[in-house]
C-alpha positions as CSV (number, residue, x, y, z in Angstrom):
1,M,0.0,0.0,0.0
2,L,1.0,3.5,-0.7
3,L,-0.2,6.9,0.5
4,Y,-1.5,9.0,-2.4
5,V,-2.1,12.7,-2.0
6,V,-4.8,13.6,-4.5
7,A,-5.3,17.3,-5.2
8,Y,-7.9,18.8,-7.6
9,D,-9.0,22.1,-9.1
10,I,-12.4,21.8,-10.6
11,P,-14.3,25.0,-11.5
12,D,-17.7,23.4,-12.0
13,D,-19.6,22.9,-8.7
14,K,-21.5,19.8,-9.8
15,R,-18.4,18.0,-11.1
16,R,-16.4,19.1,-8.0
17,K,-19.0,17.7,-5.7
18,K,-19.0,14.3,-7.6
19,V,-15.2,14.1,-7.3
20,S,-15.2,15.1,-3.7
21,D,-17.9,12.5,-2.8
22,L,-16.0,9.8,-4.7
23,L,-12.7,10.6,-2.9
24,E,-14.4,10.5,0.5
25,G,-14.9,6.8,-0.1
26,Y,-11.2,6.2,-0.7
27,G,-9.5,8.5,1.8
28,R,-9.7,11.5,4.1
29,R,-10.0,15.1,3.3
30,V,-7.1,17.1,4.7
31,Q,-7.8,20.4,3.0
32,Y,-10.7,21.7,0.9
33,S,-9.4,20.1,-2.4
34,V,-6.8,17.7,-1.1
35,F,-7.3,14.1,0.1
36,E,-4.9,11.5,1.5
37,C,-5.7,8.0,0.3
38,Q,-3.9,4.9,1.6
39,L,-4.5,2.4,-1.3
40,C,-3.2,-0.8,-2.8
41,R,-2.4,-0.7,-6.5
42,S,-5.7,-2.2,-7.5
43,K,-7.8,0.3,-5.5
44,F,-5.7,3.2,-6.9
45,D,-6.4,2.0,-10.4
46,E,-10.1,1.7,-9.6
47,L,-10.1,5.2,-8.2
48,R,-8.4,6.6,-11.3
49,S,-10.8,4.8,-13.5
50,R,-13.8,6.1,-11.6
51,L,-12.5,9.7,-11.5
52,Q,-11.9,9.7,-15.3
53,K,-15.7,9.4,-15.7
54,R,-16.3,12.4,-13.6
55,V,-13.9,15.0,-14.8
56,K,-13.6,17.1,-17.9
57,L,-9.9,17.2,-18.7
58,S,-10.2,20.3,-20.9
59,E,-11.3,22.3,-17.8
60,D,-10.3,20.3,-14.6
61,S,-7.0,19.4,-13.0
62,I,-6.3,16.4,-10.8
63,R,-2.9,15.4,-9.5
64,F,-1.8,12.2,-7.8
65,Y,1.3,12.3,-5.6
66,P,2.4,8.9,-4.4
67,L,4.4,9.0,-1.1
68,S,6.9,6.1,-0.7
69,R,7.8,4.7,2.7
70,H,11.2,6.6,2.4
71,T,9.6,10.0,1.9
72,L,6.6,9.6,4.1
73,G,8.7,10.2,7.2
74,Q,9.8,13.5,5.8
75,V,6.3,14.9,5.5
76,E,5.7,17.9,7.8
77,T,2.3,18.9,9.0
78,W,1.7,22.3,10.6
79,G,-1.4,23.5,12.4
80,I,-4.7,21.7,13.0
81,G,-5.6,18.3,11.5
82,S,-4.6,14.8,11.9
83,P,-1.0,13.6,11.3
84,V,-0.1,11.8,8.1
85,P,-1.1,8.1,8.6
86,K,1.6,5.5,8.7
87,P,1.4,2.8,6.0
88,T,-0.3,-0.4,7.2
89,G,2.1,-3.2,8.2
90,S,5.3,-1.2,7.8
91,T,7.7,0.7,9.9
92,I,9.1,4.1,9.1
93,I,12.8,4.4,10.0
C-alpha cells in the first residue's frame, strides 16, 4: 500500500461535488481540495478509472502524488488536523 495525495482544481460545482464524494470513499480530506488515500495498487487503479468518468480534462485538474515509505517520514504537517497516517504493516525508519 502507498499513501497518495490527491489534489484537484475543478471550476464546475457539480463535477467538483461528484469528485469530492468519490474521494471521500477512498481516503480522508485534509484540505478543501486535497485528500490522503492509503491504497493498494488495484484500489488506486479503480479510483483513477472512476475519476476519469467524472472530470472534464479540458477544464479540470487532478494530481496524484504517491508517497513512498522513504519520503513519508519527511512529511511535515503544521497547524490543525490529523498527522499523516503510517502505512499499514510497515515501519518508518
